C-alpha positions as a Python dict, from the first residue, in 0.01 Angstrom:
ca = {
    (1, 'M'): (0, 0, 0),
    (2, 'G'): (356, -31, -122),
    (3, 'P'): (361, 313, -287),
    (4, 'I'): (198, 473, 20),
    (5, 'A'): (476, 338, 241),
    (6, 'A'): (752, 434, -2),
    (7, 'V'): (671, 772, -156),
    (8, 'P'): (802, 1069, 50),
    (9, 'E'): (551, 1335, -59),
    (10, 'T'): (231, 1375, 143),
    (11, 'K'): (27, 1465, -167),
    (12, 'R'): (130, 1145, -343),
    (13, 'K'): (53, 941, -29),
    (14, 'I'): (-302, 1086, -37),
    (15, 'Y'): (-320, 1011, -411),
    (16, 'F'): (-247, 642, -345),
    (17, 'A'): (-452, 630, -22),
    (18, 'V'): (-784, 722, -192),
    (19, 'P'): (-805, 409, -412),
    (20, 'L'): (-677, 202, -119),
    (21, 'I'): (-965, 320, 101),
    (22, 'I'): (-1214, 252, -178),
    (23, 'H'): (-1067, -95, -231),
    (24, 'L'): (-1074, -163, 145),
    (25, 'I'): (-1443, -70, 169),
    (26, 'F'): (-1519, -287, -135),
    (27, 'T'): (-1325, -580, 16),
    (28, 'I'): (-1521, -562, 343),
    (29, 'W'): (-1848, -526, 151),
    (30, 'I'): (-1791, -820, -84),
    (31, 'N'): (-1692, -1051, 204),
    (32, 'L'): (-2003, -953, 403),
    (33, 'V'): (-2217, -1003, 89),
    (34, 'L'): (-2076, -1355, 36),
    (35, 'G'): (-2123, -1450, 400),
    (36, 'L'): (-2475, -1309, 421),
    (37, 'Y'): (-2572, -1464, 86),
    (38, 'R'): (-2464, -1804, 218),
    (39, 'A'): (-2653, -1753, 543),
    (40, 'I'): (-2975, -1650, 363),
    (41, 'N'): (-2963, -1940, 116),
    (42, 'I'): (-2902, -2196, 391),
    (43, 'N'): (-3120, -2066, 673),
    (44, 'F'): (-3405, -1939, 453),
    (45, 'S'): (-3379, -2182, 163),
    (46, 'E'): (-3757, -2238, 132),
    (47, 'Q'): (-3834, -1866, 128),
    (48, 'V'): (-3558, -1806, -129),
    (49, 'E'): (-3704, -2077, -355),
    (50, 'E'): (-4042, -1907, -340),
    (51, 'A'): (-3901, -1552, -369),
    (52, 'P'): (-3548, -1553, -519),
    (53, 'E'): (-3526, -1174, -492),
    (54, 'M'): (-3504, -1222, -116),
    (55, 'A'): (-3137, -1311, -167),
    (56, 'N'): (-3080, -957, -294),
    (57, 'A'): (-3085, -845, 69),
    (58, 'A'): (-2728, -970, 84),
    (59, 'L'): (-2627, -678, -137),
    (60, 'Q'): (-2706, -448, 154),
    (61, 'P'): (-2532, -637, 433),
    (62, 'W'): (-2518, -353, 685),
    (63, 'G'): (-2890, -385, 772),
    (64, 'Y'): (-2901, -767, 789),
    (65, 'L'): (-2593, -861, 988),
    (66, 'E'): (-2813, -1036, 1247),
    (67, 'F'): (-2886, -1305, 987),
    (68, 'L'): (-2519, -1417, 989),
    (69, 'D'): (-2474, -1752, 1151),
    (70, 'T'): (-2144, -1891, 1281),
    (71, 'P'): (-2031, -2069, 960),
    (72, 'S'): (-2115, -1764, 751),
    (73, 'A'): (-1930, -1539, 997),
    (74, 'I'): (-1630, -1771, 963),
    (75, 'V'): (-1650, -1731, 583),
    (76, 'V'): (-1648, -1351, 625),
    (77, 'F'): (-1360, -1372, 874),
    (78, 'V'): (-1150, -1597, 647),
    (79, 'G'): (-1211, -1363, 352),
    (80, 'L'): (-1102, -1061, 554),
    (81, 'V'): (-791, -1244, 678),
    (82, 'L'): (-697, -1335, 321),
    (83, 'A'): (-752, -972, 217),
    (84, 'A'): (-532, -853, 506),
    (85, 'I'): (-260, -1096, 397),
    (86, 'A'): (-287, -957, 44),
    (87, 'Y'): (-251, -602, 178),
    (88, 'L'): (56, -698, 381),
    (89, 'K'): (200, -870, 78),
    (90, 'G'): (154, -546, -113),
    (91, 'V'): (366, -369, 149),
    (92, 'Y'): (640, -623, 203),
    (93, 'S'): (650, -805, -132),
    (94, 'D'): (746, -536, -379),
    (95, 'D'): (873, -770, -648),
    (96, 'P'): (862, -1141, -735),
    (97, 'Y'): (1242, -1157, -706),
    (98, 'P'): (1336, -1268, -352),
    (99, 'G'): (1499, -994, -143),
    (100, 'Y'): (1440, -718, -396),
    (101, 'G'): (1163, -551, -197),
    (102, 'K'): (1378, -523, 113),
    (103, 'L'): (1664, -373, -85),
    (104, 'A'): (1426, -135, -264),
    (105, 'R'): (1280, -14, 67),
    (106, 'A'): (1629, 38, 211),
    (107, 'T'): (1729, 232, -101),
    (108, 'M'): (1415, 445, -87),
    (109, 'E'): (1478, 521, 281),
    (110, 'E'): (1831, 637, 204),
    (111, 'Q'): (1700, 842, -87),
    (112, 'K'): (1441, 996, 142),
    (113, 'I'): (1711, 1097, 391),
    (114, 'T'): (1927, 1235, 111),
    (115, 'R'): (1637, 1423, -48),
    (116, 'T'): (1552, 1578, 289),
    (117, 'F'): (1914, 1683, 324),
    (118, 'V'): (1915, 1826, -30),
    (119, 'E'): (1590, 2015, 35),
    (120, 'N'): (1746, 2163, 347),
    (121, 'L'): (2051, 2259, 142),
    (122, 'N'): (1823, 2419, -115),
    (123, 'Q'): (1659, 2627, 158),
    (124, 'E'): (2002, 2720, 290),
    (125, 'K'): (2096, 2822, -64),
    (126, 'V'): (1814, 3076, -68),
    (127, 'H'): (1909, 3199, 280),
    (128, 'L'): (2273, 3218, 170),
    (129, 'H'): (2188, 3449, -119),
    (130, 'K'): (1976, 3670, 105),
    (131, 'E'): (2238, 3683, 380),
    (132, 'F'): (2514, 3758, 129),
    (133, 'E'): (2317, 4045, -26),
    (134, 'A'): (2223, 4175, 320),
    (135, 'A'): (2588, 4155, 432),
    (136, 'K'): (2700, 4341, 118),
    (137, 'S'): (2453, 4621, 187),
    (138, 'K'): (2554, 4638, 552),
    (139, 'V'): (2927, 4648, 471),
    (140, 'A'): (2873, 4923, 214),
    (141, 'S'): (2661, 5116, 463),
    (142, 'D'): (2919, 5069, 740),
    (143, 'I'): (3201, 5183, 509),
    (144, 'Q'): (3009, 5495, 411),
    (145, 'S'): (2915, 5565, 772),
    (146, 'G'): (3275, 5512, 886),
    (147, 'L'): (3412, 5746, 621),
    (148, 'N'): (3155, 6007, 716),
    (149, 'R'): (3248, 5981, 1083),
    (150, 'W'): (3619, 6005, 995),
    (151, 'S'): (3555, 6311, 776),
    (152, 'N'): (3345, 6478, 1046),
    (153, 'A'): (3612, 6409, 1308),
    (154, 'I'): (3889, 6554, 1088),
    (155, 'N'): (3672, 6856, 1013),
    (156, 'L'): (3613, 6906, 1386),
    (157, 'M'): (3988, 6885, 1450),
    (158, 'E'): (4046, 7151, 1186),
    (159, 'K'): (3781, 7371, 1347),
    (160, 'I'): (3952, 7331, 1684),
    (161, 'S'): (4283, 7435, 1525),
    (162, 'V'): (4129, 7742, 1358),
    (163, 'D'): (3931, 7839, 1669),
    (164, 'Y'): (4239, 7801, 1890),
    (165, 'S'): (4445, 8024, 1662),
    (166, 'A'): (4166, 8282, 1654),
    (167, 'M'): (4127, 8267, 2034),
    (168, 'I'): (4502, 8318, 2098),
    (169, 'A'): (4515, 8601, 1844),
    (170, 'N'): (4214, 8764, 2012),
    (171, 'I'): (4376, 8729, 2357),
    (172, 'N'): (4699, 8885, 2232),
    (173, 'N'): (4503, 9169, 2072),
    (174, 'I'): (4318, 9234, 2399),
    (175, 'W'): (4653, 9226, 2580),
    (176, 'E'): (4806, 9476, 2340),
    (177, 'S'): (4498, 9702, 2372),
    (178, 'S'): (4524, 9684, 2749),
    (179, 'I'): (4894, 9781, 2733),
    (180, 'E'): (4816, 10075, 2506),
    (181, 'A'): (4534, 10193, 2736),
    (182, 'Y'): (4755, 10158, 3040),
    (183, 'E'): (5038, 10352, 2876),
    (184, 'G'): (4795, 10621, 2764),
    (185, 'G'): (4658, 10655, 3115),
    (186, 'L'): (5000, 10679, 3279),
    (187, 'G'): (5149, 10888, 3002),
    (188, 'K'): (5460, 10674, 2989),
    (189, 'S'): (5583, 10360, 2819),
    (190, 'L'): (5612, 10025, 2993),
    (191, 'P'): (5928, 9814, 2975),
    (192, 'V'): (5977, 9626, 2651),
    (193, 'D'): (5952, 9286, 2819),
    (194, 'L'): (5602, 9371, 2944),
    (195, 'K'): (5485, 9484, 2600),
    (196, 'S'): (5555, 9149, 2432),
    (197, 'P'): (5251, 8934, 2331),
    (198, 'L'): (5095, 8732, 2611),
    (199, 'F'): (5125, 8411, 2406),
    (200, 'D'): (5438, 8373, 2196),
    (201, 'Q'): (5458, 8178, 1869),
    (202, 'T'): (5529, 7843, 2038),
    (203, 'R'): (5214, 7880, 2249),
    (204, 'A'): (4999, 8032, 1976),
    (205, 'D'): (5068, 7779, 1700),
    (206, 'P'): (4821, 7483, 1730),
    (207, 'N'): (5061, 7262, 1535),
    (208, 'I'): (5309, 7302, 1822),
    (209, 'V'): (5063, 7304, 2112),
    (210, 'F'): (4880, 6998, 1980),
    (211, 'I'): (5179, 6836, 1817),
    (212, 'D'): (5059, 6480, 1890),
    (213, 'V'): (4746, 6531, 1676),
    (214, 'S'): (4865, 6806, 1445),
    (215, 'H'): (4872, 6567, 1149),
    (216, 'Y'): (4490, 6561, 1167),
    (217, 'F'): (4470, 6934, 1096),
    (218, 'Q'): (4368, 6934, 731),
    (219, 'T'): (4203, 7187, 506),
    (220, 'D'): (3864, 7101, 356),
    (221, 'E'): (4019, 7037, 15),
    (222, 'K'): (4277, 6797, 155),
    (223, 'R'): (4024, 6625, 382),
    (224, 'L'): (3771, 6567, 102),
    (225, 'A'): (4043, 6445, -135),
    (226, 'Q'): (4171, 6197, 124),
    (227, 'R'): (3813, 6086, 196),
    (228, 'E'): (3758, 6004, -172),
    (229, 'A'): (4092, 5822, -187),
    (230, 'L'): (4000, 5614, 118),
    (231, 'K'): (3657, 5541, -28),
    (232, 'T'): (3807, 5424, -358),
    (233, 'K'): (4066, 5206, -184),
    (234, 'T'): (3812, 5056, 58),
    (235, 'N'): (3558, 4983, -215),
    (236, 'A'): (3826, 4816, -427),
    (237, 'G'): (3922, 4591, -136),
    (238, 'R'): (3558, 4518, -63),
    (239, 'D'): (3494, 4425, -427),
    (240, 'V'): (3784, 4177, -419),
    (241, 'V'): (3654, 4014, -101),
    (242, 'E'): (3295, 4004, -231),
    (243, 'N'): (3408, 3848, -559),
    (244, 'N'): (3606, 3577, -376),
    (245, 'I'): (3306, 3500, -155),
    (246, 'R'): (3074, 3497, -456),
    (247, 'V'): (3299, 3252, -642),
    (248, 'N'): (3305, 3020, -340),
    (249, 'I'): (2927, 3043, -302),
    (250, 'E'): (2868, 2966, -669),
    (251, 'A'): (3100, 2665, -646),
    (252, 'R'): (2903, 2530, -347),
    (253, 'L'): (2573, 2596, -526),
    (254, 'M'): (2695, 2398, -827),
    (255, 'Q'): (2777, 2105, -597),
    (256, 'I'): (2428, 2127, -444),
    (257, 'S'): (2272, 2133, -793),
    (258, 'E'): (2469, 1820, -888),
    (259, 'I'): (2341, 1642, -578),
    (260, 'E'): (1986, 1752, -661),
    (261, 'G'): (2031, 1599, -1006),
    (262, 'Y'): (2110, 1260, -852),
    (263, 'Y'): (1827, 1282, -599),
    (264, 'P'): (1532, 1477, -750),
    (265, 'S'): (1262, 1580, -507),
    (266, 'R'): (994, 1386, -700),
    (267, 'A'): (1173, 1056, -761),
    (268, 'R'): (930, 781, -867),
    (269, 'F'): (871, 471, -659),
    (270, 'P'): (1042, 178, -829),
}
């Protein structure tokens, strides 16, 4: 019973419990056999002398328990009490040296707590690897997505700039065509100030009109080159951070492995 109380693993508890159950059944059986054998030999002494095999009925005590008298029942009871004391001694008397069993049980309890803690750390170690790899993938995906959004936004700004320039040029062309048609219809020229473009250079240049965001107006070549430069710089910074985190994780995992070495999961009962 000592190993059953001390070992932490359920499988090993079952391993020790099977012989215990067999021994317990045998102990009950042998005590009933002794008590019934006494009762038969005393209460049926004449019949036993004539037929000694009658005493063999004691070997199957379950069907002849009614033959037990009070003294024989006391014999069975005393035997079972002594067996129970022996079982309790097996639990609480681990060693002939006084006090050793108590210390051993206290040590095993602390080891059990520590092993549970180490097993939890081991599970966390697996989760840590998975979370780290998942975080790496997410960061890489977010970086790529962010760069794509930045590139698309810059490209849209460039389109706005080109479209604005084309729109103003088209308006000025329509204005000039209208002036020419008007002059042709009247047969005379309009004043010079009326023949000037509808939008002058300061109002037609998107870099002036949108001066607060004009630095975002980039050609495709410049935008793609800057995108690659940002990607290279960001990935380099990410690699440095990932390497620092990986070094810290490996250091913690080494500490966990050292603890596991002191407290193995299948430590033997002393």
